[in-house]
Phi, psi and omega in degrees: 000140178263149179278151180294146181279129179277130178256069183282131176245154179274169178293152177289155175287165180299320181292320179293322178295315179295319179296320179298316181293319181292324184278346180290141184293333179224192177290148180238151177262162179300325179297319179294324178294315180299320179292320182294323181262005179055047178271128184230161170057228184293341178292342179296326177295320178292323177298317178299320179293320178297319179296319179296320178296318177296324178291319178295328178276004179062029176272334175226161181225150177276135178256210178290145177055039174062024178273155186254144177215158176295139181293138179092355179284136179286148178290157182291341181229139179221153176269128181237133178253119179269121183260345179178169179242149176233185184292335181275000000 
């Protein structure tokens, strides 16, 4: 019997990780990032550390329910106060 071939992939670069988060249409979870880059096993701890470093550098921000988004992105919903109406 032959053993199954392991398809081990390396961790994404910092730039690739940041590009993935910025290009995603909404907030992403760490699990979705790991699935997209096929990160398995012990490499998940290194991925978590990379995400923490990006967060410390203010390149990404945590949103609701610990999901990640590019820093500076506006939320999908905002509260607006209308103070008056004009002719336009």
